[in-house]
ZAPA-697396 format. One record per residue (C-alpha): x, y negated, z; residue number from 0. Coordinates in Angstrom, 3 decimals. Layout:
<pts>
+----------+----------+----------+------+
!        X !        Y !        Z ! resi !
+----------+----------+----------+------+
!        X !        Y !        Z !  NUM !
...
+----------+----------+----------+------+
</pts>
This chain:
<pts>
+----------+----------+----------+------+
!        X !        Y !        Z ! resi !
+----------+----------+----------+------+
!  107.504 ! -104.917 !   76.868 !    0 !
!  107.909 ! -101.257 !   76.425 !    1 !
!  107.586 !  -98.680 !   79.107 !    2 !
!  110.575 !  -97.755 !   80.462 !    3 !
!  111.123 !  -93.873 !   80.659 !    4 !
!  112.576 !  -92.033 !   83.758 !    5 !
!  115.624 !  -91.459 !   81.589 !    6 !
!  116.413 !  -95.313 !   81.474 !    7 !
!  116.337 !  -95.529 !   85.341 !    8 !
!  119.777 !  -96.033 !   87.139 !    9 !
!  121.256 !  -92.567 !   87.734 !   10 !
!  119.908 !  -92.407 !   91.311 !   11 !
!  116.266 !  -92.540 !   90.127 !   12 !
!  116.545 !  -89.869 !   87.082 !   13 !
!  114.635 !  -86.195 !   88.223 !   14 !
!  117.026 !  -83.839 !   87.779 !   15 !
!  117.302 !  -80.609 !   89.826 !   16 !
!  119.546 !  -79.351 !   92.398 !   17 !
!  121.730 !  -75.444 !   92.728 !   18 !
!  118.754 !  -74.317 !   94.671 !   19 !
!  115.866 !  -75.716 !   91.930 !   20 !
!  114.759 !  -77.972 !   93.909 !   21 !
!  113.722 !  -81.108 !   91.557 !   22 !
!  115.021 !  -85.130 !   92.655 !   23 !
!  112.758 !  -87.721 !   92.071 !   24 !
!  112.778 !  -91.551 !   92.916 !   25 !
!  110.449 !  -92.476 !   95.735 !   26 !
!  107.322 !  -94.604 !   95.087 !   27 !
!  106.767 !  -98.069 !   96.064 !   28 !
!  102.855 !  -98.595 !   97.560 !   29 !
!  101.700 ! -102.479 !   96.489 !   30 !
!   99.437 ! -102.471 !   98.772 !   31 !
!   98.177 ! -101.882 !  102.341 !   32 !
!   96.139 ! -102.301 !  105.130 !   33 !
!   97.185 ! -100.237 !  107.594 !   34 !
!   93.882 ! -100.563 !  110.126 !   35 !
!   92.431 !  -99.379 !  107.700 !   36 !
!   93.804 !  -96.204 !  108.227 !   37 !
!   92.121 !  -95.383 !  111.610 !   38 !
!   88.462 !  -96.011 !  109.949 !   39 !
!   88.957 !  -93.566 !  106.915 !   40 !
!   86.324 !  -91.700 !  106.476 !   41 !
!   83.996 !  -93.457 !  108.945 !   42 !
!   82.266 !  -95.464 !  106.805 !   43 !
!   80.841 !  -92.804 !  104.251 !   44 !
!   76.972 !  -92.883 !  105.431 !   45 !
!   74.502 !  -95.395 !  103.892 !   46 !
!   73.994 !  -98.488 !  105.904 !   47 !
!   71.902 !  -99.927 !  103.455 !   48 !
!   70.153 !  -98.985 !  100.014 !   49 !
!   72.298 ! -101.325 !   98.192 !   50 !
!   75.530 ! -100.314 !  100.310 !   51 !
!   78.568 ! -101.735 !   98.461 !   52 !
!   81.921 ! -103.552 !   99.145 !   53 !
!   80.390 ! -106.150 !  100.804 !   54 !
!   78.218 ! -104.270 !  103.662 !   55 !
!   81.121 ! -101.956 !  103.544 !   56 !
!   83.162 ! -104.987 !  104.664 !   57 !
!   80.991 ! -105.500 !  107.513 !   58 !
!   81.546 ! -102.038 !  108.868 !   59 !
!   85.430 ! -102.802 !  108.750 !   60 !
!   85.462 ! -106.126 !  110.790 !   61 !
!   83.614 ! -104.500 !  113.372 !   62 !
!   86.581 ! -101.739 !  113.319 !   63 !
!   89.076 ! -104.427 !  113.087 !   64 !
!   87.597 ! -106.129 !  115.993 !   65 !
!   88.849 ! -103.876 !  118.124 !   66 !
!   92.456 ! -103.325 !  117.619 !   67 !
!   95.485 ! -105.019 !  119.256 !   68 !
!   99.307 ! -104.874 !  119.221 !   69 !
!   99.794 ! -101.578 !  120.709 !   70 !
!   96.917 !  -99.864 !  118.422 !   71 !
!   98.040 ! -101.680 !  115.927 !   72 !
!  101.572 !  -99.862 !  116.040 !   73 !
!  100.147 !  -95.907 !  116.818 !   74 !
!   98.193 !  -96.355 !  113.539 !   75 !
!  100.422 !  -98.093 !  111.138 !   76 !
!  103.176 !  -94.991 !  112.224 !   77 !
!  100.938 !  -92.359 !  111.917 !   78 !
!  100.200 !  -93.823 !  108.317 !   79 !
!  103.971 !  -94.812 !  107.239 !   80 !
!  104.751 !  -91.159 !  108.613 !   81 !
!  102.248 !  -89.943 !  106.153 !   82 !
!  102.993 !  -92.105 !  103.319 !   83 !
!  106.404 !  -90.813 !  103.450 !   84 !
!  105.403 !  -87.351 !  103.852 !   85 !
!  103.485 !  -87.972 !  100.583 !   86 !
!  106.134 !  -89.323 !   98.789 !   87 !
!  105.924 !  -93.327 !   99.361 !   88 !
!  108.998 !  -94.981 !  100.126 !   89 !
!  108.325 !  -98.391 !  100.411 !   90 !
!  105.135 ! -100.249 !  101.243 !   91 !
!  103.507 ! -103.777 !  100.829 !   92 !
!  101.841 ! -104.157 !  103.928 !   93 !
!   98.796 ! -107.242 !  103.656 !   94 !
!   98.609 ! -108.326 !  106.962 !   95 !
!   95.625 ! -110.556 !  108.329 !   96 !
!   94.756 ! -108.833 !  111.339 !   97 !
!   97.070 ! -112.231 !  113.240 !   98 !
!   95.618 ! -112.952 !  116.296 !   99 !
!   93.115 ! -111.788 !  119.486 !  100 !
!   89.287 ! -111.234 !  118.423 !  101 !
!   87.886 ! -114.508 !  119.426 !  102 !
!   90.769 ! -116.095 !  117.309 !  103 !
!   92.911 ! -117.664 !  120.009 !  104 !
!   96.415 ! -116.395 !  119.063 !  105 !
!   98.566 ! -113.983 !  121.375 !  106 !
!  101.295 ! -115.219 !  123.839 !  107 !
!  103.688 ! -114.202 !  120.808 !  108 !
!  101.915 ! -115.229 !  117.753 !  109 !
!  103.862 ! -112.482 !  115.843 !  110 !
!  102.371 ! -109.838 !  117.772 !  111 !
!  100.666 ! -108.265 !  115.733 !  112 !
!  102.871 ! -108.651 !  112.514 !  113 !
!  105.858 ! -107.129 !  115.322 !  114 !
!  103.918 ! -104.072 !  115.403 !  115 !
!  104.091 ! -103.523 !  111.973 !  116 !
!  107.758 ! -104.411 !  111.868 !  117 !
!  108.370 ! -101.641 !  114.263 !  118 !
!  105.701 !  -98.975 !  113.550 !  119 !
!  107.985 !  -99.248 !  110.049 !  120 !
!  111.921 !  -99.436 !  110.971 !  121 !
!  110.686 !  -96.276 !  113.169 !  122 !
!  109.466 !  -94.279 !  110.596 !  123 !
!  111.984 !  -95.098 !  107.937 !  124 !
!  110.022 !  -96.335 !  105.719 !  125 !
!  110.834 !  -99.712 !  103.679 !  126 !
!  108.594 ! -102.707 !  104.929 !  127 !
!  107.842 ! -105.749 !  102.480 !  128 !
!  105.438 ! -107.748 !  104.824 !  129 !
!  103.091 ! -109.691 !  103.732 !  130 !
!  101.589 ! -112.267 !  106.281 !  131 !
!   98.169 ! -113.137 !  104.833 !  132 !
!   96.846 ! -117.040 !  104.836 !  133 !
!   93.009 ! -116.930 !  104.893 !  134 !
!   90.953 ! -119.827 !  105.915 !  135 !
!   87.431 ! -120.306 !  104.883 !  136 !
!   84.660 ! -117.817 !  104.074 !  137 !
!   84.013 ! -118.133 !  100.349 !  138 !
!   84.527 ! -120.787 !   98.053 !  139 !
!   82.147 ! -122.895 !   99.203 !  140 !
!   84.345 ! -123.970 !  101.824 !  141 !
!   82.098 ! -122.288 !  104.580 !  142 !
!   84.291 ! -121.503 !  108.087 !  143 !
!   85.486 ! -118.229 !  108.653 !  144 !
!   82.538 ! -116.173 !  110.690 !  145 !
!   83.029 ! -115.252 !  114.289 !  146 !
!   84.381 ! -111.476 !  112.798 !  147 !
!   87.407 ! -113.648 !  110.821 !  148 !
!   88.161 ! -115.496 !  113.612 !  149 !
!   91.247 ! -113.399 !  113.911 !  150 !
!   92.599 ! -113.494 !  110.276 !  151 !
!   92.731 ! -117.583 !  109.938 !  152 !
!   95.440 ! -119.876 !  110.121 !  153 !
!   95.871 ! -123.253 !  109.895 !  154 !
!   98.610 ! -124.049 !  107.529 !  155 !
!  100.602 ! -125.633 !  109.523 !  156 !
!  100.677 ! -122.487 !  111.944 !  157 !
!  100.970 ! -120.028 !  108.865 !  158 !
!  104.299 ! -121.193 !  107.554 !  159 !
!  105.165 ! -121.330 !  111.444 !  160 !
!  104.999 ! -117.863 !  111.164 !  161 !
!  106.374 ! -117.560 !  107.727 !  162 !
!  109.029 ! -118.481 !  108.786 !  163 !
!  109.097 ! -116.533 !  111.925 !  164 !
!  109.144 ! -113.226 !  110.192 !  165 !
!  111.331 ! -113.931 !  107.454 !  166 !
!  114.419 ! -114.450 !  109.943 !  167 !
!  113.428 ! -110.717 !  111.080 !  168 !
!  114.482 ! -109.668 !  107.528 !  169 !
!  117.252 ! -106.922 !  106.835 !  170 !
!  118.422 ! -103.715 !  104.847 !  171 !
!  114.797 ! -102.327 !  104.831 !  172 !
!  112.557 ! -105.293 !  105.817 !  173 !
!  111.430 ! -108.162 !  103.770 !  174 !
!  109.143 ! -110.762 !  103.956 !  175 !
!  106.948 ! -112.886 !  101.660 !  176 !
!  103.585 ! -114.328 !  101.353 !  177 !
!  100.111 ! -113.424 !  100.704 !  178 !
!   96.699 ! -115.585 !   99.703 !  179 !
!   94.023 ! -113.779 !  100.601 !  180 !
!   91.238 ! -114.536 !   97.685 !  181 !
!   90.465 ! -117.219 !   96.045 !  182 !
!   87.540 ! -117.388 !   98.214 !  183 !
!   89.631 ! -117.687 !  101.315 !  184 !
!   92.165 ! -120.178 !  100.463 !  185 !
!   91.249 ! -123.450 !   99.321 !  186 !
!   92.630 ! -124.964 !   96.076 !  187 !
!   94.525 ! -127.553 !   97.800 !  188 !
!   95.997 ! -125.271 !  100.604 !  189 !
!   97.032 ! -122.580 !   97.646 !  190 !
!   99.219 ! -124.946 !   95.972 !  191 !
!  100.289 ! -126.889 !   99.317 !  192 !
!  101.682 ! -123.217 !  100.536 !  193 !
!  103.309 ! -122.710 !   97.112 !  194 !
!  104.667 ! -126.296 !   97.287 !  195 !
!  106.425 ! -125.215 !  100.736 !  196 !
!  108.301 ! -122.027 !   99.436 !  197 !
!  109.044 ! -123.696 !   96.199 !  198 !
!  111.473 ! -121.333 !   94.055 !  199 !
!  112.683 ! -119.320 !   96.882 !  200 !
!  112.860 ! -115.599 !   95.142 !  201 !
!  110.624 ! -113.671 !   97.519 !  202 !
!  106.976 ! -111.884 !   97.012 !  203 !
!  103.436 ! -113.612 !   96.609 !  204 !
!  100.359 ! -111.169 !   96.827 !  205 !
!   96.818 ! -111.760 !   96.198 !  206 !
!   93.508 ! -109.821 !   95.902 !  207 !
!   91.624 ! -111.119 !   93.086 !  208 !
!   88.855 ! -110.200 !   90.832 !  209 !
!   87.822 ! -107.294 !   93.110 !  210 !
!   84.726 ! -107.721 !   92.445 !  211 !
!   81.883 ! -108.872 !   90.381 !  212 !
!   80.509 ! -111.166 !   93.170 !  213 !
!   83.457 ! -112.726 !   93.616 !  214 !
!   84.038 ! -113.686 !   89.436 !  215 !
!   80.618 ! -115.232 !   89.801 !  216 !
!   81.236 ! -117.120 !   92.557 !  217 !
!   84.455 ! -118.496 !   91.151 !  218 !
!   82.805 ! -119.217 !   87.786 !  219 !
!   80.313 ! -121.320 !   89.539 !  220 !
!   82.342 ! -123.283 !   92.115 !  221 !
!   86.020 ! -123.679 !   90.376 !  222 !
!   84.446 ! -123.453 !   86.431 !  223 !
!   86.447 ! -120.340 !   86.009 !  224 !
!   86.940 ! -116.699 !   86.143 !  225 !
!   89.366 ! -115.857 !   89.182 !  226 !
!   92.286 ! -114.988 !   87.080 !  227 !
!   91.475 ! -117.813 !   84.573 !  228 !
!   91.829 ! -120.334 !   87.427 !  229 !
!   94.789 ! -118.704 !   88.710 !  230 !
!   96.821 ! -118.704 !   85.674 !  231 !
!   95.724 ! -122.071 !   84.959 !  232 !
!   96.376 ! -123.852 !   88.166 !  233 !
!   99.220 ! -121.860 !   89.714 !  234 !
!  102.695 ! -120.611 !   88.002 !  235 !
!  102.575 ! -117.488 !   88.195 !  236 !
!  105.569 ! -115.714 !   87.813 !  237 !
!  107.604 ! -112.275 !   88.149 !  238 !
!  106.856 ! -112.964 !   92.194 !  239 !
!  103.767 ! -112.339 !   91.837 !  240 !
!  101.575 ! -109.267 !   92.080 !  241 !
!   97.554 ! -109.564 !   91.844 !  242 !
!   95.700 ! -106.583 !   93.582 !  243 !
!   93.157 ! -105.531 !   91.965 !  244 !
!   92.445 ! -107.442 !   88.856 !  245 !
!   89.698 ! -105.270 !   87.904 !  246 !
!   87.312 ! -107.375 !   86.120 !  247 !
!   89.239 ! -109.021 !   83.083 !  248 !
!   88.249 ! -110.137 !   79.836 !  249 !
!   90.547 ! -110.174 !   77.518 !  250 !
!   92.746 ! -113.562 !   77.510 !  251 !
!   93.085 ! -112.646 !   81.128 !  252 !
!   94.552 ! -109.527 !   80.542 !  253 !
!   96.850 ! -110.979 !   77.344 !  254 !
!   97.537 ! -113.868 !   80.089 !  255 !
!   98.831 ! -111.938 !   82.973 !  256 !
!  100.999 ! -109.470 !   80.681 !  257 !
!  102.684 ! -112.213 !   79.381 !  258 !
!  103.360 ! -114.225 !   82.946 !  259 !
!  105.382 ! -111.243 !   84.298 !  260 !
!  103.011 ! -110.893 !   87.373 !  261 !
!  102.761 ! -107.334 !   88.328 !  262 !
!   99.038 ! -105.490 !   88.951 !  263 !
!   98.605 ! -103.590 !   91.926 !  264 !
!   95.506 ! -100.995 !   91.036 !  265 !
!   94.142 !  -98.694 !   94.010 !  266 !
!   92.221 !  -95.758 !   92.253 !  267 !
!   91.030 !  -94.327 !   95.416 !  268 !
!   89.756 !  -97.544 !   97.092 !  269 !
!   88.549 !  -98.995 !   94.023 !  270 !
!   86.493 !  -95.996 !   93.361 !  271 !
!   85.644 !  -95.575 !   97.562 !  272 !
!   83.907 !  -99.306 !   97.569 !  273 !
!   82.379 !  -98.679 !   93.681 !  274 !
!   84.628 ! -101.608 !   92.675 !  275 !
!   84.941 ! -100.783 !   88.936 !  276 !
!   88.004 !  -99.180 !   86.612 !  277 !
!   90.698 ! -101.917 !   85.845 !  278 !
!   91.004 ! -101.783 !   81.820 !  279 !
!   94.815 !  -99.875 !   81.772 !  280 !
!   94.702 !  -99.078 !   78.145 !  281 !
!   94.150 ! -103.026 !   77.002 !  282 !
!   96.432 ! -103.910 !   79.739 !  283 !
!   99.465 ! -101.385 !   78.907 !  284 !
!   98.928 ! -102.337 !   75.222 !  285 !
!   99.509 ! -106.091 !   76.440 !  286 !
!  103.171 ! -105.078 !   77.787 !  287 !
!  101.870 ! -105.331 !   81.541 !  288 !
!  103.526 ! -104.736 !   84.568 !  289 !
!  102.167 ! -102.685 !   87.355 !  290 !
!  101.747 ! -100.169 !   90.458 !  291 !
!   99.754 !  -98.189 !   92.572 !  292 !
!   98.836 !  -98.969 !   95.824 !  293 !
!   96.833 !  -97.020 !   99.087 !  294 !
!   95.056 ! -100.060 !  100.036 !  295 !
!   92.411 !  -98.621 !  102.602 !  296 !
!   94.138 !  -95.730 !  102.955 !  297 !
!   90.890 !  -93.029 !  101.676 !  298 !
!   93.479 !  -91.708 !  100.662 !  299 !
!   97.224 !  -91.752 !  101.023 !  300 !
!   99.036 !  -89.655 !   97.992 !  301 !
!  101.049 !  -91.409 !   95.049 !  302 !
!  100.051 !  -88.065 !   93.081 !  303 !
!   96.066 !  -88.821 !   93.471 !  304 !
!   96.565 !  -93.037 !   93.196 !  305 !
!   97.932 !  -92.081 !   89.594 !  306 !
!   96.153 !  -89.087 !   89.072 !  307 !
!   92.650 !  -91.187 !   89.149 !  308 !
!   94.410 !  -94.151 !   87.700 !  309 !
!   94.415 !  -91.753 !   84.380 !  310 !
!   91.187 !  -89.827 !   84.897 !  311 !
!   88.645 !  -92.730 !   85.635 !  312 !
!   90.629 !  -94.417 !   81.694 !  313 !
!   89.348 !  -90.792 !   80.103 !  314 !
!   85.646 !  -91.061 !   82.102 !  315 !
!   85.065 !  -94.471 !   80.668 !  316 !
!   86.583 !  -93.831 !   77.180 !  317 !
!   85.820 !  -89.516 !   76.668 !  318 !
!   89.538 !  -89.173 !   75.725 !  319 !
!   92.705 !  -86.849 !   77.015 !  320 !
!   96.009 !  -88.347 !   77.759 !  321 !
!   95.202 !  -92.601 !   77.933 !  322 !
!   98.455 !  -93.435 !   79.599 !  323 !
!  101.105 !  -92.873 !   76.467 !  324 !
!  103.143 !  -94.528 !   74.114 !  325 !
!  104.608 !  -93.781 !   71.045 !  326 !
!  107.750 !  -93.203 !   72.855 !  327 !
!  106.742 !  -91.599 !   76.019 !  328 !
!  104.180 !  -89.509 !   74.982 !  329 !
!  104.108 !  -87.586 !   78.845 !  330 !
!  100.854 !  -89.235 !   80.736 !  331 !
!  103.137 !  -88.273 !   83.638 !  332 !
!  106.219 !  -90.018 !   82.908 !  333 !
!  104.421 !  -93.070 !   81.787 !  334 !
!  102.342 !  -93.529 !   84.927 !  335 !
!  105.411 !  -92.404 !   87.358 !  336 !
!  108.177 !  -94.446 !   85.491 !  337 !
!  105.678 !  -97.442 !   85.397 !  338 !
!  104.361 !  -97.019 !   88.850 !  339 !
!  108.303 !  -96.834 !   89.515 !  340 !
!  109.008 !  -99.788 !   87.938 !  341 !
!  106.446 ! -102.443 !   88.416 !  342 !
!  106.592 ! -101.497 !   92.486 !  343 !
!  110.012 ! -102.142 !   92.544 !  344 !
!  109.815 ! -105.389 !   91.299 !  345 !
!  106.776 ! -106.082 !   93.156 !  346 !
!  108.406 ! -105.144 !   96.379 !  347 !
!  111.590 ! -107.508 !   96.333 !  348 !
!  113.661 ! -104.566 !   98.220 !  349 !
!  116.380 ! -104.718 !   95.799 !  350 !
!  118.538 ! -102.054 !   94.088 !  351 !
!  118.797 ! -100.271 !   96.700 !  352 !
!  114.905 !  -98.998 !   96.629 !  353 !
!  115.409 !  -97.306 !   93.773 !  354 !
!  118.008 !  -95.092 !   95.436 !  355 !
!  115.651 !  -93.594 !   97.810 !  356 !
!  114.414 !  -90.258 !   96.437 !  357 !
!  112.010 !  -87.070 !   96.775 !  358 !
!  112.960 !  -83.650 !   96.970 !  359 !
!  110.145 !  -81.211 !   95.259 !  360 !
!  109.373 !  -77.861 !   96.280 !  361 !
!  110.593 !  -76.040 !   93.163 !  362 !
!  109.854 !  -72.824 !   94.734 !  363 !
!  105.946 !  -74.065 !   94.547 !  364 !
!  103.386 !  -72.186 !   91.779 !  365 !
!  102.762 !  -75.344 !   90.473 !  366 !
!  106.089 !  -76.092 !   89.426 !  367 !
!  106.964 !  -72.677 !   88.182 !  368 !
!  109.281 !  -72.963 !   85.009 !  369 !
!  109.791 !  -76.570 !   85.595 !  370 !
!  112.298 !  -78.686 !   83.020 !  371 !
!  113.219 !  -82.500 !   82.873 !  372 !
!  110.212 !  -83.442 !   80.247 !  373 !
!  107.208 !  -81.636 !   82.078 !  374 !
!  108.042 !  -82.114 !   85.645 !  375 !
!  105.785 !  -85.853 !   85.860 !  376 !
!  103.393 !  -83.938 !   84.333 !  377 !
!  103.518 !  -80.712 !   86.783 !  378 !
!  103.608 !  -82.489 !   89.663 !  379 !
!  100.851 !  -85.035 !   88.969 !  380 !
!   98.452 !  -83.071 !   87.244 !  381 !
!   99.345 !  -79.222 !   88.155 !  382 !
!   96.921 !  -79.069 !   92.254 !  383 !
!   96.305 !  -79.947 !   95.141 !  384 !
!   99.381 !  -79.038 !   96.775 !  385 !
!  101.971 !  -81.152 !   98.790 !  386 !
!  105.052 !  -80.756 !   96.650 !  387 !
!  107.003 !  -83.051 !   98.745 !  388 !
!  109.937 !  -81.232 !  100.873 !  389 !
!  111.746 !  -84.460 !  101.907 !  390 !
!  111.763 !  -87.952 !  101.429 !  391 !
!  115.570 !  -90.282 !  102.002 !  392 !
!  115.035 !  -93.658 !  102.239 !  393 !
!  118.250 !  -95.617 !  103.445 !  394 !
!  120.713 !  -92.513 !  102.997 !  395 !
!  118.589 !  -90.936 !  106.253 !  396 !
!  116.587 !  -88.141 !  105.747 !  397 !
!  113.006 !  -88.904 !  107.453 !  398 !
!  110.786 !  -86.022 !  106.494 !  399 !
!  112.030 !  -82.090 !  106.035 !  400 !
!  110.073 !  -79.314 !  105.215 !  401 !
!  107.332 !  -81.346 !  104.123 !  402 !
!  106.876 !  -82.775 !  107.632 !  403 !
!  108.275 !  -86.473 !  109.420 !  404 !
!  110.815 !  -86.158 !  111.937 !  405 !
!  108.791 !  -87.540 !  114.383 !  406 !
!  105.232 !  -86.562 !  113.009 !  407 !
!  103.969 !  -84.955 !  116.479 !  408 !
!  105.108 !  -87.626 !  118.342 !  409 !
!  103.099 !  -90.165 !  116.075 !  410 !
!   99.895 !  -88.063 !  115.854 !  411 !
!   99.299 !  -87.602 !  119.243 !  412 !
!   99.820 !  -91.413 !  119.836 !  413 !
!   97.740 !  -91.867 !  117.133 !  414 !
!   94.959 !  -89.448 !  118.581 !  415 !
!   95.083 !  -91.632 !  121.623 !  416 !
!   94.627 !  -94.917 !  120.120 !  417 !
!   91.920 !  -93.392 !  118.040 !  418 !
!   90.231 !  -91.872 !  120.845 !  419 !
!   90.014 !  -95.617 !  122.377 !  420 !
!   88.707 !  -97.153 !  119.364 !  421 !
!   85.663 !  -94.984 !  119.047 !  422 !
!   85.373 !  -95.060 !  122.483 !  423 !
!   82.971 !  -98.396 !  121.520 !  424 !
!   81.601 !  -97.232 !  118.304 !  425 !
!   83.282 !  -99.476 !  116.618 !  426 !
!   82.820 !  -97.661 !  112.875 !  427 !
!   78.884 !  -98.469 !  113.317 !  428 !
+----------+----------+----------+------+
</pts>
């Protein structure tokens, strides 16, 4: 699949300058979010073990997750979504597994935590693709969920009931899909049953996969294959699927994902923060694979930083420059942005309307001085750290003006109160 330049997108999605010299560009989808983790950003940067890794970070995250309720979920998500809109994300795929009370009992309304996310997206004005997560076991060996994981878990029947209730809420800016947490958390038979239940419905299917080397080794030991290898052999992976991270791949898996039509959600700042590893971008681009970016744990909320560090990681490994290019698109910035837009729109299932959401970049900023259409995206992504988004428009509504969300002060005040309560119990360890 040859890369699609921005000039090939519908007219509404093509960069252009207005009469005042400000640039209009398409907003970008964020393909992977755990909203509640925004509140713990910066709180896991003290060594807790000589061999700190994703797995030690996860224990801190579990302790923090145990403190949230629907009200604090709403406050944190609204703050995050406002930040996303200010940064240039116009759609978010929310990979939501914080379902129940901390002891695992459902709320009186089993969808209460999901409803908090829906309300936060509606009130901030971001498009939401809500992905309630099926989470059943604590490892590939089928062990029960730990005490800290109980609030994530569902029986298959309860999960399908939640999915049905949420799909009834869909509207112009809300889509609902399914998320399989991971192969270690969803037994093979359960995965087949839930996929059979949704059949060939046109809804997104997302899954964490091949994020950690340990996960790859466990899958090989207990399922006889690498995670992506196993998934491609045991599910009809197609354009509905988004494989989150897919960091640790061998060449056959790179080719297999690309051939399937699935999208990979790459999360460079989180993958760097957690020490996960680097996605094999050059090989995947050569195979014609689709991809987008997500801010995942939200240690950074910036499409610029996700795309910049996606490229920089490849440069550090190869010791060459301008890795994300093609014969047709020699501009690194344009290829990164256009492919993240194309893959993101496909993965979010928000339809053509999402492609018409747009940003106004500050043409008076020094980083864009003298910018022309052919170098605009390179300037946007690689010319500094000053925020360049002046306005953000979603579904015909201006939600950001002069770089600030329309309700930013009230949202931030509510967030500060919520965070004070969360930290009062030493939730960050």
